[in-house]
PyMOL CGO cylinders between C-alpha atoms (Angstrom):
from pymol import cmd
from pymol.cgo import CYLINDER

trace = [
    CYLINDER, 0.00, 0.00, 0.00, 2.75, 2.43, 0.97, 0.3, 1, 1, 1, 1, 1, 1,
    CYLINDER, 2.75, 2.43, 0.97, 4.65, 1.64, -2.25, 0.3, 1, 1, 1, 1, 1, 1,
    CYLINDER, 4.65, 1.64, -2.25, 1.58, 2.35, -4.37, 0.3, 1, 1, 1, 1, 1, 1,
    CYLINDER, 1.58, 2.35, -4.37, 1.02, 5.64, -2.56, 0.3, 1, 1, 1, 1, 1, 1,
    CYLINDER, 1.02, 5.64, -2.56, 4.63, 6.71, -3.14, 0.3, 1, 1, 1, 1, 1, 1,
    CYLINDER, 4.63, 6.71, -3.14, 4.31, 5.80, -6.82, 0.3, 1, 1, 1, 1, 1, 1,
    CYLINDER, 4.31, 5.80, -6.82, 1.16, 7.92, -7.20, 0.3, 1, 1, 1, 1, 1, 1,
    CYLINDER, 1.16, 7.92, -7.20, 2.74, 10.88, -5.40, 0.3, 1, 1, 1, 1, 1, 1,
    CYLINDER, 2.74, 10.88, -5.40, 5.85, 10.55, -7.56, 0.3, 1, 1, 1, 1, 1, 1,
    CYLINDER, 5.85, 10.55, -7.56, 3.80, 10.59, -10.75, 0.3, 1, 1, 1, 1, 1, 1,
    CYLINDER, 3.80, 10.59, -10.75, 1.86, 13.65, -9.61, 0.3, 1, 1, 1, 1, 1, 1,
    CYLINDER, 1.86, 13.65, -9.61, 5.03, 15.54, -8.69, 0.3, 1, 1, 1, 1, 1, 1,
    CYLINDER, 5.03, 15.54, -8.69, 6.79, 14.63, -11.94, 0.3, 1, 1, 1, 1, 1, 1,
    CYLINDER, 6.79, 14.63, -11.94, 3.84, 15.71, -14.09, 0.3, 1, 1, 1, 1, 1, 1,
    CYLINDER, 3.84, 15.71, -14.09, 3.53, 18.98, -12.16, 0.3, 1, 1, 1, 1, 1, 1,
    CYLINDER, 3.53, 18.98, -12.16, 7.25, 19.64, -12.63, 0.3, 1, 1, 1, 1, 1, 1,
    CYLINDER, 7.25, 19.64, -12.63, 7.08, 19.34, -16.43, 0.3, 1, 1, 1, 1, 1, 1,
    CYLINDER, 7.08, 19.34, -16.43, 7.65, 22.68, -18.11, 0.3, 1, 1, 1, 1, 1, 1,
    CYLINDER, 7.65, 22.68, -18.11, 4.96, 24.15, -20.28, 0.3, 1, 1, 1, 1, 1, 1,
    CYLINDER, 4.96, 24.15, -20.28, 5.80, 24.21, -23.98, 0.3, 1, 1, 1, 1, 1, 1,
    CYLINDER, 5.80, 24.21, -23.98, 4.88, 27.18, -26.11, 0.3, 1, 1, 1, 1, 1, 1,
    CYLINDER, 4.88, 27.18, -26.11, 5.20, 27.53, -29.88, 0.3, 1, 1, 1, 1, 1, 1,
    CYLINDER, 5.20, 27.53, -29.88, 4.02, 30.09, -32.43, 0.3, 1, 1, 1, 1, 1, 1,
    CYLINDER, 4.02, 30.09, -32.43, 2.07, 29.74, -35.65, 0.3, 1, 1, 1, 1, 1, 1,
    CYLINDER, 2.07, 29.74, -35.65, 4.04, 30.12, -38.88, 0.3, 1, 1, 1, 1, 1, 1,
    CYLINDER, 4.04, 30.12, -38.88, 0.89, 31.05, -40.84, 0.3, 1, 1, 1, 1, 1, 1,
    CYLINDER, 0.89, 31.05, -40.84, -2.82, 31.64, -40.24, 0.3, 1, 1, 1, 1, 1, 1,
    CYLINDER, -2.82, 31.64, -40.24, -4.27, 28.36, -38.96, 0.3, 1, 1, 1, 1, 1, 1,
    CYLINDER, -4.27, 28.36, -38.96, -7.70, 26.78, -38.71, 0.3, 1, 1, 1, 1, 1, 1,
    CYLINDER, -7.70, 26.78, -38.71, -8.17, 25.21, -35.28, 0.3, 1, 1, 1, 1, 1, 1,
    CYLINDER, -8.17, 25.21, -35.28, -10.22, 21.99, -35.37, 0.3, 1, 1, 1, 1, 1, 1,
    CYLINDER, -10.22, 21.99, -35.37, -12.08, 20.04, -32.67, 0.3, 1, 1, 1, 1, 1, 1,
    CYLINDER, -12.08, 20.04, -32.67, -10.05, 16.91, -33.52, 0.3, 1, 1, 1, 1, 1, 1,
    CYLINDER, -10.05, 16.91, -33.52, -6.76, 16.09, -35.22, 0.3, 1, 1, 1, 1, 1, 1,
    CYLINDER, -6.76, 16.09, -35.22, -8.09, 15.87, -38.78, 0.3, 1, 1, 1, 1, 1, 1,
    CYLINDER, -8.09, 15.87, -38.78, -9.01, 18.18, -41.65, 0.3, 1, 1, 1, 1, 1, 1,
    CYLINDER, -9.01, 18.18, -41.65, -12.38, 16.43, -41.68, 0.3, 1, 1, 1, 1, 1, 1,
    CYLINDER, -12.38, 16.43, -41.68, -13.04, 17.56, -38.09, 0.3, 1, 1, 1, 1, 1, 1,
    CYLINDER, -13.04, 17.56, -38.09, -15.19, 20.57, -37.24, 0.3, 1, 1, 1, 1, 1, 1,
    CYLINDER, -15.19, 20.57, -37.24, -13.38, 23.94, -37.63, 0.3, 1, 1, 1, 1, 1, 1,
    CYLINDER, -13.38, 23.94, -37.63, -13.62, 25.93, -34.39, 0.3, 1, 1, 1, 1, 1, 1,
    CYLINDER, -13.62, 25.93, -34.39, -11.79, 29.20, -35.02, 0.3, 1, 1, 1, 1, 1, 1,
    CYLINDER, -11.79, 29.20, -35.02, -8.79, 30.72, -36.81, 0.3, 1, 1, 1, 1, 1, 1,
    CYLINDER, -8.79, 30.72, -36.81, -5.53, 31.84, -35.19, 0.3, 1, 1, 1, 1, 1, 1,
    CYLINDER, -5.53, 31.84, -35.19, -3.34, 34.37, -36.97, 0.3, 1, 1, 1, 1, 1, 1,
    CYLINDER, -3.34, 34.37, -36.97, 0.28, 33.98, -38.00, 0.3, 1, 1, 1, 1, 1, 1,
    CYLINDER, 0.28, 33.98, -38.00, 2.65, 34.57, -35.08, 0.3, 1, 1, 1, 1, 1, 1,
    CYLINDER, 2.65, 34.57, -35.08, 0.09, 33.77, -32.39, 0.3, 1, 1, 1, 1, 1, 1,
    CYLINDER, 0.09, 33.77, -32.39, 1.69, 31.96, -29.44, 0.3, 1, 1, 1, 1, 1, 1,
    CYLINDER, 1.69, 31.96, -29.44, 0.02, 28.75, -28.28, 0.3, 1, 1, 1, 1, 1, 1,
    CYLINDER, 0.02, 28.75, -28.28, 0.60, 26.29, -25.46, 0.3, 1, 1, 1, 1, 1, 1,
    CYLINDER, 0.60, 26.29, -25.46, 1.22, 22.72, -26.60, 0.3, 1, 1, 1, 1, 1, 1,
    CYLINDER, 1.22, 22.72, -26.60, -1.12, 20.32, -24.77, 0.3, 1, 1, 1, 1, 1, 1,
    CYLINDER, -1.12, 20.32, -24.77, -0.77, 17.04, -26.69, 0.3, 1, 1, 1, 1, 1, 1,
    CYLINDER, -0.77, 17.04, -26.69, 1.26, 16.04, -29.72, 0.3, 1, 1, 1, 1, 1, 1,
    CYLINDER, 1.26, 16.04, -29.72, 0.06, 13.15, -31.92, 0.3, 1, 1, 1, 1, 1, 1,
    CYLINDER, 0.06, 13.15, -31.92, 1.52, 12.29, -35.33, 0.3, 1, 1, 1, 1, 1, 1,
    CYLINDER, 1.52, 12.29, -35.33, 0.86, 15.27, -37.64, 0.3, 1, 1, 1, 1, 1, 1,
    CYLINDER, 0.86, 15.27, -37.64, -1.42, 17.15, -35.23, 0.3, 1, 1, 1, 1, 1, 1,
    CYLINDER, -1.42, 17.15, -35.23, -0.93, 19.14, -32.03, 0.3, 1, 1, 1, 1, 1, 1,
    CYLINDER, -0.93, 19.14, -32.03, -3.61, 20.06, -29.52, 0.3, 1, 1, 1, 1, 1, 1,
    CYLINDER, -3.61, 20.06, -29.52, -3.05, 23.66, -28.42, 0.3, 1, 1, 1, 1, 1, 1,
    CYLINDER, -3.05, 23.66, -28.42, -4.45, 26.25, -26.05, 0.3, 1, 1, 1, 1, 1, 1,
    CYLINDER, -4.45, 26.25, -26.05, -4.51, 29.92, -27.04, 0.3, 1, 1, 1, 1, 1, 1,
    CYLINDER, -4.51, 29.92, -27.04, -4.15, 32.70, -24.48, 0.3, 1, 1, 1, 1, 1, 1,
    CYLINDER, -4.15, 32.70, -24.48, -7.92, 33.14, -24.12, 0.3, 1, 1, 1, 1, 1, 1,
    CYLINDER, -7.92, 33.14, -24.12, -8.29, 29.48, -23.11, 0.3, 1, 1, 1, 1, 1, 1,
    CYLINDER, -8.29, 29.48, -23.11, -9.60, 28.12, -26.42, 0.3, 1, 1, 1, 1, 1, 1,
    CYLINDER, -9.60, 28.12, -26.42, -8.52, 24.54, -27.15, 0.3, 1, 1, 1, 1, 1, 1,
    CYLINDER, -8.52, 24.54, -27.15, -8.23, 22.75, -30.45, 0.3, 1, 1, 1, 1, 1, 1,
    CYLINDER, -8.23, 22.75, -30.45, -6.01, 20.94, -32.93, 0.3, 1, 1, 1, 1, 1, 1,
    CYLINDER, -6.01, 20.94, -32.93, -3.67, 22.41, -35.54, 0.3, 1, 1, 1, 1, 1, 1,
    CYLINDER, -3.67, 22.41, -35.54, -1.41, 20.70, -38.02, 0.3, 1, 1, 1, 1, 1, 1,
    CYLINDER, -1.41, 20.70, -38.02, 2.12, 20.22, -36.70, 0.3, 1, 1, 1, 1, 1, 1,
    CYLINDER, 2.12, 20.22, -36.70, 3.57, 21.89, -39.82, 0.3, 1, 1, 1, 1, 1, 1,
    CYLINDER, 3.57, 21.89, -39.82, 1.89, 25.18, -38.82, 0.3, 1, 1, 1, 1, 1, 1,
    CYLINDER, 1.89, 25.18, -38.82, 3.96, 25.56, -35.65, 0.3, 1, 1, 1, 1, 1, 1,
    CYLINDER, 3.96, 25.56, -35.65, 7.43, 27.03, -35.76, 0.3, 1, 1, 1, 1, 1, 1,
    CYLINDER, 7.43, 27.03, -35.76, 10.38, 27.29, -33.40, 0.3, 1, 1, 1, 1, 1, 1,
    CYLINDER, 10.38, 27.29, -33.40, 10.44, 31.10, -33.31, 0.3, 1, 1, 1, 1, 1, 1,
    CYLINDER, 10.44, 31.10, -33.31, 8.85, 32.19, -30.04, 0.3, 1, 1, 1, 1, 1, 1,
    CYLINDER, 8.85, 32.19, -30.04, 6.28, 34.96, -29.81, 0.3, 1, 1, 1, 1, 1, 1,
    CYLINDER, 6.28, 34.96, -29.81, 4.45, 36.50, -26.88, 0.3, 1, 1, 1, 1, 1, 1,
    CYLINDER, 4.45, 36.50, -26.88, 1.11, 38.28, -26.83, 0.3, 1, 1, 1, 1, 1, 1,
    CYLINDER, 1.11, 38.28, -26.83, 0.31, 41.33, -24.72, 0.3, 1, 1, 1, 1, 1, 1,
    CYLINDER, 0.31, 41.33, -24.72, -2.48, 40.44, -22.28, 0.3, 1, 1, 1, 1, 1, 1,
    CYLINDER, -2.48, 40.44, -22.28, -2.49, 43.64, -20.23, 0.3, 1, 1, 1, 1, 1, 1,
    CYLINDER, -2.49, 43.64, -20.23, -4.37, 46.71, -21.47, 0.3, 1, 1, 1, 1, 1, 1,
    CYLINDER, -4.37, 46.71, -21.47, -0.96, 47.91, -22.64, 0.3, 1, 1, 1, 1, 1, 1,
    CYLINDER, -0.96, 47.91, -22.64, 2.72, 47.19, -22.10, 0.3, 1, 1, 1, 1, 1, 1,
    CYLINDER, 2.72, 47.19, -22.10, 5.51, 49.75, -22.03, 0.3, 1, 1, 1, 1, 1, 1,
    CYLINDER, 5.51, 49.75, -22.03, 8.73, 48.31, -23.43, 0.3, 1, 1, 1, 1, 1, 1,
    CYLINDER, 8.73, 48.31, -23.43, 11.67, 49.88, -21.65, 0.3, 1, 1, 1, 1, 1, 1,
    CYLINDER, 11.67, 49.88, -21.65, 15.31, 50.38, -22.64, 0.3, 1, 1, 1, 1, 1, 1,
    CYLINDER, 15.31, 50.38, -22.64, 16.47, 48.20, -19.73, 0.3, 1, 1, 1, 1, 1, 1,
    CYLINDER, 16.47, 48.20, -19.73, 14.69, 45.80, -17.37, 0.3, 1, 1, 1, 1, 1, 1,
    CYLINDER, 14.69, 45.80, -17.37, 13.63, 48.51, -14.93, 0.3, 1, 1, 1, 1, 1, 1,
    CYLINDER, 13.63, 48.51, -14.93, 10.50, 50.56, -14.24, 0.3, 1, 1, 1, 1, 1, 1,
    CYLINDER, 10.50, 50.56, -14.24, 12.78, 53.61, -14.12, 0.3, 1, 1, 1, 1, 1, 1,
    CYLINDER, 12.78, 53.61, -14.12, 14.21, 53.05, -17.63, 0.3, 1, 1, 1, 1, 1, 1,
    CYLINDER, 14.21, 53.05, -17.63, 12.96, 55.16, -20.55, 0.3, 1, 1, 1, 1, 1, 1,
    CYLINDER, 12.96, 55.16, -20.55, 10.07, 53.77, -22.60, 0.3, 1, 1, 1, 1, 1, 1,
    CYLINDER, 10.07, 53.77, -22.60, 11.17, 52.62, -26.08, 0.3, 1, 1, 1, 1, 1, 1,
    CYLINDER, 11.17, 52.62, -26.08, 7.68, 51.78, -27.34, 0.3, 1, 1, 1, 1, 1, 1,
    CYLINDER, 7.68, 51.78, -27.34, 4.22, 50.87, -26.08, 0.3, 1, 1, 1, 1, 1, 1,
    CYLINDER, 4.22, 50.87, -26.08, 2.26, 47.83, -27.21, 0.3, 1, 1, 1, 1, 1, 1,
    CYLINDER, 2.26, 47.83, -27.21, -1.52, 47.54, -26.94, 0.3, 1, 1, 1, 1, 1, 1,
    CYLINDER, -1.52, 47.54, -26.94, -3.44, 44.50, -25.76, 0.3, 1, 1, 1, 1, 1, 1,
    CYLINDER, -3.44, 44.50, -25.76, -3.24, 41.53, -28.20, 0.3, 1, 1, 1, 1, 1, 1,
    CYLINDER, -3.24, 41.53, -28.20, -0.09, 42.81, -29.96, 0.3, 1, 1, 1, 1, 1, 1,
    CYLINDER, -0.09, 42.81, -29.96, 2.32, 39.96, -30.76, 0.3, 1, 1, 1, 1, 1, 1,
    CYLINDER, 2.32, 39.96, -30.76, 5.98, 40.49, -29.79, 0.3, 1, 1, 1, 1, 1, 1,
    CYLINDER, 5.98, 40.49, -29.79, 9.00, 38.36, -30.68, 0.3, 1, 1, 1, 1, 1, 1,
    CYLINDER, 9.00, 38.36, -30.68, 10.77, 36.78, -27.69, 0.3, 1, 1, 1, 1, 1, 1,
    CYLINDER, 10.77, 36.78, -27.69, 14.50, 37.61, -27.86, 0.3, 1, 1, 1, 1, 1, 1,
    CYLINDER, 14.50, 37.61, -27.86, 15.85, 36.28, -24.55, 0.3, 1, 1, 1, 1, 1, 1,
    CYLINDER, 15.85, 36.28, -24.55, 14.62, 34.09, -21.70, 0.3, 1, 1, 1, 1, 1, 1,
    CYLINDER, 14.62, 34.09, -21.70, 12.91, 36.07, -18.92, 0.3, 1, 1, 1, 1, 1, 1,
    CYLINDER, 12.91, 36.07, -18.92, 14.91, 37.30, -15.95, 0.3, 1, 1, 1, 1, 1, 1,
    CYLINDER, 14.91, 37.30, -15.95, 13.88, 39.11, -12.78, 0.3, 1, 1, 1, 1, 1, 1,
    CYLINDER, 13.88, 39.11, -12.78, 10.28, 39.63, -13.93, 0.3, 1, 1, 1, 1, 1, 1,
    CYLINDER, 10.28, 39.63, -13.93, 11.21, 41.10, -17.34, 0.3, 1, 1, 1, 1, 1, 1,
    CYLINDER, 11.21, 41.10, -17.34, 11.54, 39.74, -20.86, 0.3, 1, 1, 1, 1, 1, 1,
    CYLINDER, 11.54, 39.74, -20.86, 13.37, 41.23, -23.86, 0.3, 1, 1, 1, 1, 1, 1,
    CYLINDER, 13.37, 41.23, -23.86, 11.16, 41.49, -26.97, 0.3, 1, 1, 1, 1, 1, 1,
    CYLINDER, 11.16, 41.49, -26.97, 11.08, 42.92, -30.49, 0.3, 1, 1, 1, 1, 1, 1,
    CYLINDER, 11.08, 42.92, -30.49, 8.07, 44.72, -31.97, 0.3, 1, 1, 1, 1, 1, 1,
    CYLINDER, 8.07, 44.72, -31.97, 7.22, 43.91, -35.61, 0.3, 1, 1, 1, 1, 1, 1,
    CYLINDER, 7.22, 43.91, -35.61, 8.54, 47.34, -36.61, 0.3, 1, 1, 1, 1, 1, 1,
    CYLINDER, 8.54, 47.34, -36.61, 11.98, 46.41, -35.22, 0.3, 1, 1, 1, 1, 1, 1,
    CYLINDER, 11.98, 46.41, -35.22, 11.98, 48.26, -31.91, 0.3, 1, 1, 1, 1, 1, 1,
    CYLINDER, 11.98, 48.26, -31.91, 13.48, 46.29, -29.00, 0.3, 1, 1, 1, 1, 1, 1,
    CYLINDER, 13.48, 46.29, -29.00, 12.78, 46.65, -25.30, 0.3, 1, 1, 1, 1, 1, 1,
    CYLINDER, 12.78, 46.65, -25.30, 11.99, 44.92, -22.02, 0.3, 1, 1, 1, 1, 1, 1,
    CYLINDER, 11.99, 44.92, -22.02, 8.40, 44.33, -20.90, 0.3, 1, 1, 1, 1, 1, 1,
    CYLINDER, 8.40, 44.33, -20.90, 7.19, 43.03, -17.53, 0.3, 1, 1, 1, 1, 1, 1,
    CYLINDER, 7.19, 43.03, -17.53, 6.35, 39.32, -17.55, 0.3, 1, 1, 1, 1, 1, 1,
    CYLINDER, 6.35, 39.32, -17.55, 2.95, 40.07, -16.02, 0.3, 1, 1, 1, 1, 1, 1,
    CYLINDER, 2.95, 40.07, -16.02, 2.01, 41.96, -19.22, 0.3, 1, 1, 1, 1, 1, 1,
    CYLINDER, 2.01, 41.96, -19.22, 2.48, 39.08, -21.69, 0.3, 1, 1, 1, 1, 1, 1,
    CYLINDER, 2.48, 39.08, -21.69, 1.48, 35.46, -22.29, 0.3, 1, 1, 1, 1, 1, 1,
    CYLINDER, 1.48, 35.46, -22.29, 3.39, 32.67, -24.01, 0.3, 1, 1, 1, 1, 1, 1,
    CYLINDER, 3.39, 32.67, -24.01, 6.19, 31.75, -21.63, 0.3, 1, 1, 1, 1, 1, 1,
]
cmd.load_cgo(trace, "trace")
């Protein structure tokens, strides 16, 4: 009995310790209710949108978008380049990772930003589609 309990606890801890995986769409994608083109289309996600990978099966990946919507996209539509999406009403990108640093640009809610470096100390370095680079607070974006 004790051995079975330890096994169950170990499985729960190991699954909780797994890191979330995020990817971004390489093109506009139809999201289906199952992993097949014959399945029911649910919604469309635009190129660059970050998604959380839930399950990966053969040529299809079940994903979650930042609003919580779940569905399946073709594996070929996901790329390695990482993007983040602004979830706050706005995000000021600063010259350095500090609230006191000058603002380089501001991004509105739902703007997609390219991830340039892993986050550190509550900030993440990003690039706007127009080329401007700055640091935004982690609490302002989704996709990490």
